[in-house]
C-alpha positions in Angstrom: -49.1 -16.6 -30.2 -46.5 -17.8 -27.5 -43.5 -15.7 -26.5 -40.7 -16.9 -24.4 -39.2 -14.3 -22.0 -36.1 -14.0 -20.2 -36.0 -11.0 -17.7 -34.8 -11.0 -14.1 -36.7 -7.7 -13.3 -39.8 -9.2 -11.6 -41.8 -6.0 -12.0 -40.8 -5.5 -15.7 -41.4 -9.0 -16.6 -45.0 -8.9 -15.1 -45.7 -5.7 -16.8 -44.4 -7.1 -20.2 -46.5 -10.3 -19.6 -49.6 -8.3 -18.9 -49.0 -6.0 -21.8 -48.8 -8.9 -24.4 -51.7 -10.5 -22.7 -53.9 -7.5 -23.8 -52.5 -8.2 -27.4 -53.8 -11.7 -26.9 -50.2 -13.1 -26.8 -49.1 -15.6 -24.3 -45.9 -14.6 -22.5 -44.0 -17.2 -20.6 -41.3 -15.5 -18.3 -38.1 -16.9 -16.8 -35.7 -15.1 -14.5 -32.5 -17.3 -15.0 -30.9 -18.2 -18.2 -29.8 -21.7 -17.1 -33.3 -22.6 -16.0 -34.8 -21.2 -19.2 -32.6 -23.5 -21.2 -33.6 -26.5 -19.3 -37.4 -25.7 -20.1 -36.9 -24.3 -23.6 -36.3 -27.5 -25.6 -39.6 -29.2 -24.4 -41.8 -26.3 -25.6 -42.6 -24.6 -28.8 -42.4 -20.7 -29.0 -43.2 -18.1 -31.9 -40.6 -15.6 -30.5 -38.1 -15.2 -27.9 -37.3 -12.1 -25.9 -33.9 -12.3 -24.0 -32.4 -9.8 -21.5 -28.8 -9.8 -21.7 -27.8 -9.3 -18.0 -29.4 -12.0 -16.1 -28.6 -14.6 -13.5 -27.0 -17.9 -14.4 -26.3 -18.1 -18.2 -26.6 -14.6 -19.8 -28.8 -13.6 -22.7 -26.1 -13.8 -25.1 -25.1 -17.2 -24.3 -28.7 -18.4 -24.1 -29.2 -17.1 -27.8 -26.1 -19.0 -28.9 -27.2 -22.3 -27.3 -30.9 -21.9 -28.9 -29.3 -20.9 -32.3 -27.4 -24.3 -32.3 -30.6 -26.1 -32.7 -33.2 -23.4 -33.8 -32.2 -21.0 -36.6 -35.6 -19.7 -37.5 -37.5 -18.5 -34.3 -37.0 -14.8 -34.0 -35.1 -13.4 -31.1 -35.0 -9.9 -29.7 -32.2 -8.9 -27.1 -32.9 -6.4 -24.2 -30.3 -4.6 -22.4 -29.6 -1.4 -20.3 -26.5 -0.6 -22.4 -26.3 0.9 -25.9 -22.6 0.3 -26.7 -21.8 -0.9 -30.2 -20.0 -4.0 -28.8 -23.4 -5.2 -27.1 -25.2 -4.7 -30.4 -22.7 -6.6 -32.3 -22.4 -9.3 -29.7 -26.4 -9.7 -29.8 -26.3 -10.0 -33.4 -23.2 -12.2 -33.7 -25.0 -14.6 -31.3 -27.9 -15.0 -33.7 -30.4 -12.3 -32.4 -32.7 -10.7 -34.9 -33.2 -7.5 -33.2 -31.8 -5.3 -30.3 -33.8 -3.0 -27.9 -32.2 -0.7 -25.2 -33.9 -0.1 -21.9 -35.8 1.7 -21.0 -38.3 1.3 -24.0 -42.0 1.7 -24.7 -44.0 -1.5 -24.8 -45.7 -0.4 -28.1 -42.1 -0.2 -29.7 -41.3 -3.6 -28.5 -44.8 -4.8 -30.0 -43.9 -3.1 -33.1 -40.6 -4.8 -33.5 -42.2 -8.1 -32.7 -44.8 -7.8 -35.2 -42.3 -7.0 -37.9 -40.2 -10.1 -37.0 -43.3 -12.3 -37.0 -44.6 -10.9 -40.4 -41.1 -11.7 -41.8 -41.3 -15.2 -40.5 -44.7 -15.8 -42.1 -43.5 -14.6 -45.6 -42.4 -17.8 -47.6 -38.7 -17.4 -48.6 -37.8 -18.4 -52.1 -34.2 -19.8 -51.8 -31.5 -20.5 -54.3 -30.0 -23.9 -53.4 -26.4 -22.9 -54.3 -24.9 -19.4 -55.4 -21.5 -19.6 -56.9 -19.3 -16.6 -57.5 -15.8 -17.6 -58.8 -14.6 -20.0 -56.1 -17.2 -18.8 -53.5 -20.1 -21.1 -52.8 -23.0 -20.2 -50.8 -25.6 -23.0 -49.7 -28.5 -21.0 -48.5 -30.6 -23.7 -47.1 -27.7 -25.0 -45.1 -26.4 -21.6 -44.1 -22.9 -22.5 -45.2 -20.1 -20.7 -47.3 -17.1 -22.2 -48.8 -14.1 -20.4 -50.5 -11.8 -22.7 -52.7 -13.6 -25.7 -51.3 -12.9 -24.6 -47.6 -15.8 -23.9 -45.3 -15.8 -20.4 -43.9 -17.4 -20.0 -40.4 -19.9 -17.0 -40.4 -22.0 -15.8 -37.8 -25.8 -15.6 -38.6 -25.6 -11.7 -39.3 -22.3 -12.2 -41.5 -24.1 -15.1 -43.4 -27.1 -13.0 -44.0 -25.0 -10.0 -45.1 -23.0 -12.1 -47.8 -26.1 -13.6 -48.9 -27.8 -10.0 -49.5 -24.8 -9.1 -51.5 -24.6 -12.3 -53.6 -28.3 -12.3 -54.4 -27.8 -8.7 -55.8 -25.7 -10.2 -58.7 -23.0 -7.7 -58.8 -25.4 -4.7 -58.2 -24.1 -2.1 -55.8 -26.0 -1.9 -52.6 -26.1 1.2 -50.4 -25.5 1.0 -46.7 -29.0 2.0 -46.0 -30.4 -0.7 -48.4 -28.1 -3.4 -46.6 -29.3 -2.1 -43.1 -32.9 -2.3 -44.0 -32.5 -5.9 -45.3 -30.4 -7.1 -42.4 -32.9 -5.4 -39.6 -36.1 -4.8 -41.5 -36.1 -1.1 -40.7 -33.8 1.8 -40.2 -32.0 2.2 -36.9 -29.5 5.1 -36.2 -26.5 2.8 -35.8 -27.1 0.3 -38.6 -25.3 2.1 -41.3 -22.0 2.4 -39.3 -22.4 -1.2 -38.2 -22.5 -2.3 -41.9 -18.8 -1.1 -42.2 -17.8 -3.2 -39.2 -19.6 -6.2 -40.8 -18.1 -5.6 -44.2 -14.6 -5.6 -42.6 -15.5 -8.9 -40.8 -16.4 -10.5 -44.0 -13.3 -9.3 -45.8 -11.2 -10.9 -43.2 -12.9 -14.1 -43.5 -13.5 -14.3 -47.1 -11.0 -12.3 -49.0 -8.0 -12.0 -46.7 -6.2 -15.2 -47.8 -7.1 -14.9 -51.5 -5.4 -13.2 -54.4 -8.8 -12.3 -55.9 -11.1 -10.1 -53.6 -14.8 -10.5 -54.1 -16.4 -7.9 -51.7 -15.7 -4.6 -53.3 -16.5 -1.0 -52.4 -17.9 1.6 -54.8 -16.8 4.8 -53.1 -19.7 6.9 -52.3 -22.3 4.3 -53.4 -21.7 1.2 -51.5 -20.8 -2.3 -51.7 -21.0 -5.1 -54.1 -19.8 -8.9 -54.5 -17.9 -9.7 -57.7 -14.6 -11.1 -59.1 -14.5 -8.1 -61.4 -13.5 -4.5 -60.6 
């Protein structure tokens, strides 16, 4: 198992590499975002860990550039900050998870194990989901409304897909959060409201028929009917 690590704290970087070596993982460390990108595309990795605040190109921008060509390799972001803006920026850049420093190495290992297990599970995909004039192409990660493509971030796309696959069933915030992040994090349920609002602005704002609906006290669902 090969892990790519971007971390400019030399001591922490070495400690992480030694810890994962004890788990029989190979951890390849880099200290500069720009240098990592120059080396990344000539190697294959099973998982990527990116610190946000590093010299050169920061972790958020590194994540975006990797996601332009690689949408499947799991990515975890590390940062010394815990503001909701940093979390949203991480997920919007294409990250799968987010961990605030300081952290226990065993917690990082648990997060990584969860992401790797999810990667190994074969996904049964439905080529196209159609709800009224909304089309979702899962394999291509594209969404169209009335024939016009709607640009979504990776987490926004995953959220609209979760709602669409429920086929009109009302989904609670907790259920959606667990599907988006695989486990419950304290801030996830509040973050769901933010993402729902993002989706409504992109998918419903310019259309008379609203598709993203709320059942007060229960959750959200996707339907062209009240």
